[in-house]
C-alpha positions in Angstrom: 226.9 212.6 171.4 224.0 211.6 173.6 221.8 211.2 170.7 224.1 208.9 168.9 224.4 206.5 171.8 220.7 206.5 172.1 220.4 205.8 168.4 223.0 203.1 168.7 221.1 201.4 171.5 217.8 201.6 169.6 219.5 200.2 166.5 221.0 197.3 168.5 217.6 196.5 170.0 216.0 196.7 166.5 218.6 194.4 165.1 218.2 192.0 168.1 214.4 191.9 167.5 215.0 191.4 163.8 217.4 188.5 164.3 215.0 186.9 166.8 212.1 187.3 164.4 214.2 185.7 161.6 215.3 182.8 163.8 211.6 182.3 164.9 210.5 182.3 161.3 213.1 179.7 160.3 212.2 177.5 163.3 208.5 177.7 162.4 209.3 176.6 158.8 211.3 173.7 160.1 208.5 172.7 162.4 206.0 173.0 159.5 208.2 170.8 157.3 208.4 168.1 160.0 204.6 168.3 160.5 204.0 167.8 156.8 206.4 164.8 156.7 204.6 163.2 159.7 201.3 163.9 158.1 202.4 162.2 154.9 203.7 159.2 156.9 200.4 158.9 158.8 198.4 159.2 155.5 200.4 156.1 154.2 199.7 154.2 157.4 196.0 155.1 157.3 195.9 153.9 153.7 197.5 150.6 154.7 195.2 150.1 157.7 192.1 150.8 155.6 193.2 148.2 153.1 193.8 145.7 155.9 190.5 146.6 157.4 188.7 145.8 154.1 190.5 142.5 154.0 189.4 141.7 157.5 185.8 142.7 156.8 185.9 140.4 153.8 187.2 137.5 156.0 184.6 138.2 158.6 181.8 138.1 156.0 183.1 134.9 154.6 183.5 133.3 158.0 179.9 134.0 158.8 178.6 132.8 155.4 176.8 129.5 154.9 179.5 128.3 152.5 182.2 128.6 155.1 180.1 126.9 157.7 179.4 124.0 155.4 183.1 123.7 154.5 184.0 123.6 158.2 181.2 121.0 158.9 182.8 118.8 156.2 186.4 119.4 157.2 186.1 119.3 161.0 183.1 117.1 161.7 182.8 114.9 158.6 179.2 116.1 158.1 177.8 116.5 154.6 174.6 117.1 152.7 172.2 114.7 151.0 174.0 115.2 147.7 177.4 114.1 148.9 178.9 110.7 148.1 180.5 108.8 150.9 182.9 105.9 150.5 182.8 103.3 153.2 186.1 101.7 153.8 186.4 98.2 155.3 187.4 98.0 158.9 190.6 96.0 159.5 191.1 94.2 162.7 193.7 95.7 165.1 196.0 92.7 165.0 196.5 92.7 161.2 200.2 92.9 160.2 200.6 94.8 157.0 204.4 94.8 157.1 206.3 91.5 156.8 208.5 90.8 159.7 212.1 89.8 159.4 213.4 87.3 161.8 217.1 87.6 162.5 218.9 84.7 164.0 222.2 85.2 165.7 224.7 82.5 165.7 226.7 82.5 168.9 230.1 80.9 168.6 230.7 77.7 170.5 233.3 79.2 172.9 230.8 81.9 173.9 228.0 79.3 174.5 230.3 77.5 176.9 231.3 80.7 178.5 227.6 81.7 179.0 226.9 78.3 180.4 229.5 78.5 183.1 229.1 82.2 183.9 225.4 82.5 184.2 224.1 83.4 187.6 
């Protein structure tokens, strides 16, 4: 009888270790699956950032090119090259009136004219 209790205890300990090992293996597989998913997500982000980086490098190279600088000189400062044609517009005086004015006359009734005459202060 003593040997059976000892065997039972050893069996329980072996079963406990086996269950713990199986749980540990399952946990490790779950952790590995999560890590693979995160790795795939980061690979997608890296790909997007590399594409954006290429675009920014292209913009930087264009912004430092002579074509961009000449375009900015024309747009911002009105500067050009010897081959450019310039149109000189006539200068109009400041007091020129390009829009016709309408003069509105208000007819004040006679009774209101009398009223205004006597009630002015």
